[in-house]
C-alpha positions in Angstrom: 0.0 0.0 0.0 2.8 2.4 0.9 4.4 1.9 -2.6 1.1 2.9 -4.2 0.8 6.1 -2.2 4.4 6.9 -2.9 4.0 6.4 -6.6 0.9 8.6 -6.6 2.7 11.3 -4.7 5.7 11.2 -7.1 3.4 11.3 -10.1 1.5 14.3 -8.6 4.8 16.2 -7.8 6.0 15.6 -11.4 2.7 16.9 -12.8 2.7 20.0 -10.7 6.4 20.7 -11.5 5.6 20.3 -15.3 2.6 22.6 -15.1 4.5 25.3 -13.1 7.3 25.3 -15.8 5.0 26.2 -18.7 5.9 29.7 -20.1 2.8 31.7 -21.0 4.5 32.5 -24.3 4.1 28.7 -25.2 0.3 28.8 -24.8 -0.5 30.0 -28.3 -3.8 29.8 -30.2 -3.8 26.8 -32.5 -3.6 28.8 -35.7 -0.5 30.7 -34.9 2.1 28.9 -37.0 5.8 28.7 -35.9 7.2 27.9 -39.3 6.0 28.8 -42.8 4.1 26.2 -44.7 1.5 25.9 -47.5 -2.1 26.3 -46.8 -3.8 22.9 -46.3 -6.8 24.0 -48.2 -5.4 26.0 -51.2 -1.9 24.5 -51.3 -0.2 27.9 -51.8 2.6 29.4 -49.7 1.4 31.6 -46.7 3.1 34.7 -45.5 3.5 36.1 -41.9 1.1 38.8 -40.8 0.8 40.7 -37.6 -2.6 40.7 -36.0 -4.2 42.3 -32.9 -4.6 40.1 -29.8 -8.1 40.7 -28.3 -9.5 39.4 -25.1 -12.9 39.5 -23.6 -16.3 38.0 -24.1 -18.2 38.6 -27.4 -21.9 38.9 -27.1 -24.3 38.7 -30.0 -28.1 38.8 -30.7 -29.6 35.4 -31.6 -29.4 36.4 -35.3 -25.8 37.5 -34.8 -24.9 34.3 -32.9 -26.3 32.1 -35.8 -24.2 34.2 -38.2 -21.0 33.6 -36.2 -21.7 29.8 -36.1 -22.0 29.9 -39.9 -18.8 32.0 -40.3 -16.9 29.7 -38.1 -18.0 26.6 -39.9 -17.1 28.3 -43.2 -13.8 29.4 -41.9 -12.8 25.8 -40.9 -13.7 24.4 -44.3 -12.9 27.3 -46.8 -10.6 29.9 -45.3 -8.8 28.8 -42.1 -5.9 31.4 -42.6 -7.6 34.7 -43.0 -7.6 36.2 -39.5 -7.7 39.9 -38.7 -7.3 39.4 -35.0 -6.8 36.7 -32.4 -9.3 36.2 -29.5 -7.8 34.8 -26.3 -9.0 34.2 -22.8 -7.6 36.1 -19.9 -6.3 39.6 -20.2 -3.5 39.1 -22.8 -3.4 42.0 -25.3 -0.9 43.1 -27.9 0.0 41.5 -31.2 0.6 38.1 -32.6 2.2 36.8 -35.8 0.1 34.4 -37.8 0.5 33.0 -41.3 -2.1 34.1 -43.9 -3.0 32.5 -47.1 -3.8 35.0 -49.9 -6.5 32.5 -51.3 -8.0 32.2 -47.8 -8.3 35.9 -47.8 -10.0 36.0 -51.1 -12.4 33.2 -50.1 -13.3 35.0 -46.9 -14.1 38.2 -48.8 -16.2 36.3 -51.4 -18.1 34.4 -48.5 -18.7 37.7 -46.6 -20.2 39.3 -49.7 -22.4 36.2 -50.2 -23.4 36.0 -46.6 -23.8 39.6 -45.2 -23.8 40.0 -41.4 -27.3 40.8 -40.3 -26.1 42.8 -37.3 -24.4 45.3 -39.6 -26.9 47.9 -40.7 -26.8 49.1 -44.3 -26.5 52.8 -45.1 
């Protein structure tokens, strides 16, 4: 029994030590690339772009929330590398470097024209 308790204590100590050593700079949004690569959708080279890091809670009307769901689904399928900003939890702000695909940017523009945001009033 004592060896089981000792093993659990050692595993817990290793886990806590590992968690404490994580540098906040290593906690990056999944789409921030470390090295240049081709876009997995359009198979063209991407370029580095600096975007704003934004934190906070986004609140939408029911209609706006449905639009955001559609936009996120389309982004995953059609233009995953066309970000203007990066939303993060906590109170981090500043800038981040991401890789952008020029074809993703075009696809996002076309999608946005075909699917106007109902919360943006015309005129």
